[in-house]
C-alpha positions as CSV (number, residue, x, y, z in Angstrom):
1,M,-8.0,5.9,32.5
2,E,-6.3,2.5,32.9
3,K,-2.8,2.6,34.4
4,L,-0.4,0.7,32.3
5,Q,2.9,-1.0,33.3
6,S,5.9,1.2,33.0
7,P,8.1,0.6,31.1
8,L,5.4,-0.7,28.8
9,K,5.8,-4.4,28.0
10,Y,4.0,-5.9,25.0
11,R,4.1,-8.8,22.6
12,A,5.2,-8.2,19.0
13,A,6.2,-10.2,15.9
14,T,9.9,-9.6,15.4
15,Y,13.0,-10.9,13.6
16,K,16.7,-10.1,13.4
17,T,17.9,-11.1,9.9
18,Y,16.6,-12.7,6.8
19,E,17.7,-16.1,8.1
20,S,16.0,-15.8,11.5
21,P,12.3,-16.9,12.0
22,L,9.5,-14.5,12.6
23,E,8.8,-14.9,16.3
24,I,6.4,-13.5,18.9
25,T,8.6,-11.8,21.5
26,T,8.1,-9.5,24.5
27,E,9.3,-5.9,23.8
28,E,9.7,-3.0,26.1
29,A,9.1,0.8,25.6
30,D,9.9,3.6,28.0
31,V,7.1,6.0,26.9
32,F,5.5,7.2,30.1
33,D,6.3,10.2,32.3
34,D,5.6,8.5,35.6
35,A,6.5,11.6,37.6
36,R,3.3,13.4,36.3
37,E,-0.2,12.6,37.4
38,G,-2.3,10.5,35.0
39,Q,0.7,8.7,33.5
40,P,1.0,10.9,30.4
41,L,3.4,10.2,27.6
42,K,6.9,11.7,27.8
43,D,6.5,13.2,24.3
44,D,3.4,15.4,23.9
45,S,3.7,15.1,20.2
46,T,2.9,11.3,20.2
47,M,0.1,8.9,21.0
48,L,0.1,5.3,22.1
49,I,-2.3,3.0,20.2
50,K,-3.5,-0.4,21.3
51,V,-3.5,-2.4,18.1
52,H,-6.5,-4.6,17.3
53,A,-5.4,-5.7,13.8
54,A,-2.5,-5.3,11.3
55,A,-2.4,-6.1,7.6
56,L,0.6,-7.5,5.7
57,N,2.1,-6.1,2.5
58,P,4.7,-7.4,0.1
59,V,7.2,-4.8,1.3
60,D,7.1,-6.4,4.8
61,I,8.4,-9.7,3.4
62,L,10.9,-7.9,1.1
63,L,12.4,-5.9,3.9
64,K,13.0,-9.1,5.9
65,A,14.6,-10.7,2.9
66,A,16.9,-7.7,2.6
67,T,18.2,-7.8,6.2
68,P,21.8,-9.2,6.2
69,K,23.0,-10.9,9.4
70,V,26.4,-9.1,9.1
71,I,25.1,-5.6,9.7
72,F,21.7,-5.9,11.4
73,A,21.8,-9.1,13.5
74,S,22.2,-7.3,16.8
75,R,18.9,-5.3,16.7
76,T,15.4,-6.7,16.9
77,K,13.1,-5.5,14.1
78,G,9.3,-5.3,13.9
79,F,7.0,-6.5,11.2
80,G,4.1,-4.8,9.4
81,R,3.1,-1.3,8.5
82,D,-0.8,-1.2,8.4
83,Y,-2.8,-1.1,11.6
84,S,-6.0,-0.3,13.3
85,G,-6.6,0.2,17.0
86,T,-7.7,2.4,19.9
87,V,-5.8,5.4,21.2
88,V,-4.9,4.8,24.9
89,R,-2.8,7.9,25.5
90,A,-2.6,11.1,23.4
91,G,-0.1,13.9,24.0
92,A,-1.5,17.4,24.7
93,R,-0.2,18.7,21.4
94,V,-1.7,15.8,19.5
95,T,-5.1,16.5,21.0
96,A,-4.9,20.3,20.7
97,E,-3.7,20.4,17.1
98,L,-4.9,17.1,15.5
99,G,-7.9,16.2,17.7
100,F,-6.9,12.7,18.6
101,R,-7.7,11.7,22.2
102,A,-7.9,8.5,24.3
103,G,-10.7,6.3,23.2
104,D,-10.6,7.2,19.5
105,S,-10.6,4.3,17.0
106,V,-7.9,5.0,14.4
107,M,-6.4,3.3,11.3
108,G,-3.2,4.1,9.5
109,M,0.2,3.3,8.2
110,Y,3.3,3.3,10.4
111,R,6.6,3.4,8.4
112,L,9.9,2.8,10.2
113,P,12.0,0.5,8.0
114,F,14.0,-2.0,10.1
115,G,12.4,-0.5,13.2
116,K,9.2,-1.2,15.1
117,G,6.3,-2.8,13.4
118,T,2.5,-3.0,13.6
119,V,2.0,-6.7,14.3
120,A,2.3,-5.8,17.9
121,E,0.0,-5.1,20.9
122,Y,1.0,-1.4,20.9
123,V,2.4,1.2,18.5
124,H,3.8,4.5,19.7
125,V,3.2,7.0,16.9
126,N,4.1,10.7,16.2
127,P,1.2,11.7,14.0
128,F,3.1,14.9,13.0
129,K,5.7,12.7,11.3
130,Q,3.7,9.5,10.7
131,T,0.9,11.5,9.2
132,A,-1.1,8.6,7.6
133,V,-3.6,8.1,10.4
134,T,-7.3,8.9,10.6
135,K,-10.3,8.2,12.8
136,F,-13.1,5.7,12.0
137,D,-16.3,4.4,13.4
138,P,-15.9,0.7,14.5
139,A,-19.7,0.4,14.3
140,Q,-19.4,1.0,10.5
141,L,-16.1,-0.7,9.7
142,S,-14.5,-3.6,11.5
143,Y,-11.0,-3.3,12.9
144,E,-9.8,-6.0,10.5
145,K,-11.0,-4.0,7.5
146,A,-9.8,-0.8,8.9
147,A,-6.3,-2.2,9.0
148,A,-6.5,-3.7,5.5
149,W,-6.2,-0.6,3.3
150,P,-3.6,2.0,4.4
151,L,-0.4,1.2,2.4
152,A,-2.2,-0.3,-0.6
153,G,-4.8,2.5,-0.6
154,G,-2.2,5.2,-0.2
155,T,-0.2,3.7,-3.0
156,A,-3.3,3.7,-5.3
157,Y,-4.0,7.3,-4.3
158,T,-0.4,8.3,-5.1
159,C,-0.5,6.5,-8.5
160,L,-3.8,8.3,-9.5
161,F,-3.3,11.8,-8.2
162,D,0.4,12.7,-7.9
163,Y,1.5,12.3,-11.5
164,V,-1.4,12.7,-13.9
165,K,-2.0,16.3,-14.8
166,I,-5.5,16.6,-16.2
167,D,-8.1,19.4,-15.5
168,G,-10.6,18.2,-12.9
169,W,-8.6,15.0,-12.1
170,T,-8.6,15.5,-8.3
171,P,-9.5,13.5,-5.2
172,A,-12.6,15.7,-4.9
173,G,-14.1,13.7,-7.7
174,G,-15.3,14.4,-11.2
175,S,-16.6,12.9,-14.5
176,H,-14.1,11.7,-17.1
177,P,-16.0,9.4,-19.4
178,D,-13.5,10.0,-22.3
179,R,-10.5,9.1,-20.2
180,A,-8.8,5.7,-20.1
181,I,-6.5,4.0,-17.6
182,L,-4.6,0.7,-17.9
183,V,-4.0,-1.3,-14.7
184,L,-1.3,-4.0,-14.9
185,G,-2.1,-6.3,-12.1
186,G,-5.7,-5.5,-11.7
187,S,-6.3,-8.2,-9.1
188,T,-3.6,-7.0,-6.7
189,A,-4.5,-5.0,-3.6
190,V,-3.3,-1.7,-5.2
191,G,-4.8,-2.5,-8.6
192,R,-8.3,-3.2,-7.0
193,Y,-8.2,0.2,-5.2
194,I,-7.0,2.0,-8.4
195,I,-10.0,0.5,-10.3
196,Q,-12.5,1.5,-7.7
197,I,-11.3,5.1,-7.3
198,A,-11.1,5.5,-11.1
199,K,-14.7,4.4,-11.4
200,N,-16.4,5.8,-8.3
201,V,-14.4,8.9,-7.6
202,L,-13.1,10.0,-11.0
203,G,-15.8,8.6,-13.3
204,V,-13.2,7.2,-15.8
205,G,-15.0,5.7,-18.8
206,R,-12.5,3.1,-19.9
207,I,-10.7,1.0,-17.2
208,V,-8.6,-1.8,-18.6
209,A,-7.3,-4.4,-16.2
210,V,-4.6,-7.1,-16.9
211,C,-5.2,-10.1,-14.6
212,S,-5.8,-13.8,-14.8
213,G,-9.1,-15.2,-16.1
214,A,-9.8,-16.6,-12.7
215,S,-9.9,-13.0,-11.2
216,A,-11.7,-11.5,-14.2
217,E,-15.3,-11.5,-12.9
218,E,-14.3,-10.1,-9.5
219,V,-12.1,-7.4,-11.1
220,R,-14.9,-6.4,-13.5
221,S,-17.3,-6.1,-10.6
222,L,-15.0,-3.5,-9.0
223,G,-15.3,-1.3,-12.1
224,A,-13.0,-2.6,-14.8
225,T,-14.6,-2.2,-18.2
226,H,-12.2,-4.5,-20.1
227,I,-10.2,-7.5,-19.0
228,V,-7.0,-8.8,-20.6
229,D,-6.2,-12.3,-19.4
230,Y,-2.4,-12.6,-19.3
231,K,-2.6,-16.3,-18.8
232,A,-4.4,-16.8,-22.1
233,V,-1.3,-15.7,-24.0
234,K,0.3,-18.4,-26.1
235,P,4.0,-19.2,-25.6
236,G,6.3,-16.7,-27.3
237,E,3.6,-14.0,-27.5
238,S,2.8,-11.1,-25.2
239,Y,-0.4,-9.8,-23.6
240,A,0.6,-6.4,-25.1
241,T,-0.9,-7.7,-28.3
242,A,-4.3,-8.1,-26.7
243,V,-4.1,-4.7,-25.0
244,K,-3.2,-3.0,-28.3
245,A,-6.1,-4.8,-30.0
246,L,-8.5,-2.8,-27.8
247,G,-7.4,0.3,-29.6
248,F,-7.2,2.7,-26.6
249,K,-4.6,5.3,-25.7
250,Y,-4.2,5.8,-22.0
251,D,-4.0,8.8,-19.7
252,L,-2.5,6.6,-17.0
253,I,-0.8,3.2,-17.0
254,T,-0.1,1.7,-13.6
255,D,2.2,-1.3,-13.2
256,C,1.5,-3.1,-9.9
257,V,3.4,-6.3,-10.7
258,G,6.6,-5.5,-12.7
259,G,7.6,-6.2,-16.2
260,R,8.4,-4.5,-19.5
261,E,5.7,-5.8,-21.9
262,I,3.9,-2.4,-22.3
263,L,7.2,-0.4,-22.4
264,S,8.5,-2.5,-25.2
265,S,7.6,-5.9,-26.5
266,A,9.4,-7.6,-29.4
267,A,6.8,-10.4,-29.4
268,A,4.0,-7.9,-29.9
269,G,6.0,-5.4,-32.0
270,T,4.9,-2.6,-29.7
271,D,6.3,0.1,-27.4
272,I,5.1,2.6,-25.0
273,H,3.9,5.0,-27.7
274,D,1.3,2.5,-28.8
275,F,-0.4,2.8,-25.4
276,L,0.3,6.0,-23.6
277,K,-1.0,9.4,-24.7
278,P,1.5,12.2,-25.3
279,K,3.1,13.7,-22.2
280,S,1.8,17.1,-23.3
281,E,-1.7,15.8,-22.4
282,G,-0.7,15.1,-18.8
283,S,-0.3,11.3,-19.1
284,A,2.0,9.1,-17.0
285,Y,3.4,5.6,-16.7
286,V,3.7,4.7,-13.0
287,T,5.3,1.5,-11.6
288,L,5.5,0.1,-8.1
289,T,8.2,-2.4,-8.8
290,G,10.1,-1.5,-12.0
291,D,11.0,-4.0,-14.7
292,A,11.4,-7.0,-12.4
293,K,8.6,-9.3,-11.5
294,L,8.1,-9.4,-7.7
295,K,9.9,-12.3,-6.0
296,Y,9.3,-12.6,-2.2
297,A,12.6,-14.4,-1.5
298,R,14.7,-11.5,-2.4
299,M,14.8,-7.8,-3.1
300,P,14.6,-6.7,-6.8
301,P,18.1,-6.9,-8.5
302,V,20.2,-3.8,-7.9
303,L,21.1,-3.5,-11.5
304,G,17.4,-3.5,-12.5
305,A,16.7,-0.9,-9.9
306,I,19.4,1.3,-11.3
307,V,18.0,0.9,-14.8
308,C,14.6,2.0,-13.7
309,K,15.8,5.0,-11.7
310,T,17.9,6.1,-14.6
311,R,14.9,5.9,-16.8
312,E,12.9,7.9,-14.3
313,L,15.6,10.6,-14.1
314,S,15.8,10.7,-18.0
315,S,12.0,11.3,-17.9
316,R,12.3,14.1,-15.4
317,I,15.0,16.0,-17.3
318,G,13.2,15.6,-20.6
319,L,15.3,13.0,-22.3
320,L,12.2,10.7,-22.7
321,C,9.1,11.8,-24.5
322,Y,6.8,10.2,-21.8
323,K,6.5,10.5,-18.0
324,Y,7.9,7.5,-16.2
325,V,7.8,7.2,-12.4
326,V,8.9,4.6,-9.9
327,I,6.8,5.4,-6.8
328,M,7.5,5.3,-3.1
329,T,4.4,5.9,-1.0
330,E,4.9,8.6,1.6
331,P,2.7,8.9,4.7
332,S,0.1,11.6,4.1
333,R,-2.7,13.0,6.1
334,A,-4.4,13.9,2.8
335,W,-4.7,10.4,1.4
336,A,-5.5,8.9,4.8
337,K,-8.5,11.3,5.2
338,A,-9.6,11.0,1.6
339,F,-9.5,7.2,1.6
340,G,-11.3,7.0,5.0
341,D,-14.1,9.2,3.6
342,W,-14.4,7.0,0.4
343,I,-14.7,3.9,2.5
344,A,-17.4,5.5,4.7
345,E,-19.3,6.7,1.6
346,G,-19.2,3.2,0.0
347,K,-17.0,4.4,-2.9
348,V,-14.2,1.9,-2.0
349,L,-14.7,-1.6,-0.7
350,V,-12.1,-3.1,1.5
351,E,-11.6,-6.8,0.7
352,I,-10.0,-9.3,3.1
353,D,-8.6,-12.6,2.0
354,S,-8.0,-14.1,5.4
355,V,-7.5,-13.3,9.1
356,H,-4.9,-15.0,11.2
357,D,-4.2,-14.8,14.9
358,M,-1.0,-13.1,16.0
359,D,0.5,-16.4,17.2
360,K,0.0,-17.7,13.6
361,V,1.7,-14.7,11.9
362,Q,3.9,-17.0,9.8
363,D,0.7,-18.5,8.3
364,A,-0.3,-15.0,7.3
365,V,3.1,-14.4,5.7
366,D,2.9,-17.7,3.8
367,R,-0.5,-16.8,2.5
368,L,0.7,-13.5,1.2
369,A,3.8,-15.0,-0.4
370,S,1.7,-17.7,-2.2
371,N,0.4,-15.0,-4.6
372,Q,-3.0,-16.6,-4.2
373,A,-4.5,-14.1,-1.8
374,R,-7.6,-12.2,-3.1
375,G,-7.7,-9.2,-0.9
376,K,-5.7,-8.3,2.1
377,V,-4.1,-10.8,4.6
378,V,-4.8,-9.5,8.1
379,V,-3.3,-10.4,11.5
380,R,-5.7,-10.1,14.5
381,V,-3.7,-8.8,17.4
382,E,-6.3,-8.6,20.1
């Protein structure tokens, strides 16, 4: 086993506040017990992973935009949540209870807001807490693709399986030809995974995706049965009119982009009851961002967030006649394992828009922020 420098020094993409640039800096971590033979980790519940690739997500940019210099300027913060790499040290407990050992190729999500990030040469993970990590075979899946799915894939899993209450609607799979889902933002990373899982795991018969006409053919190839081109809407009108014209009622509506058109549209003369099946049938409206359209330069407005959380609370206590959820994806061994299996079985395709070297991480950020990426934006670390 290769002996590593102690304390461990490694390169990472870091920043301090929303005003400071994203830079490649040298970081230090005191993780080894040098008094013991073999240079084991100090904490037997952790493992050290040499990162080969990391993927970017909108939340990475939003967190940086939300970092004020008054409070957080003194501490260096990492960037990125998704990663793939090779285990170089695994604590005894990790190996005994979870089966991870040095040499394993792993992929997962590391969530520590305003802490360390995954655009780094190493990540030090406690898989009992950061549970969204699973093994993979690099002969079957590249490290770039292995890094490209965890947060978006976990979010898609959460949208589909945590809130819809229908018999047989489980990650184990099934056949639901009479069911229908509506995906607002069908060409987003999360939307693409929702469509594929709905088609290839759940066997949903009607999958309606709202996206631009330019993305229509690609989204249809993933499993969408109907496309609504939001860019074809005339000024003063709403795409809700075109969705209503399809004549479907939905078991699940997932909003990946923000907005209120389906909840209520004066232009279309519609509201949520025109689209969502009754709550008694197990239906749900799930949103990633709430009412506000995503803007990378800033976090969603506080007032808007309060409105959405109030709506969610009203739904929970029965004041609304439909289920409304604003989701926050939690690390989960269940979705990491399930998604890894679906990739291996060919049920879910991982799509990459572009790969950028670590020294060009700002180019990767700019590509993601352009809203032009089709698939994941990945940073090659090694």
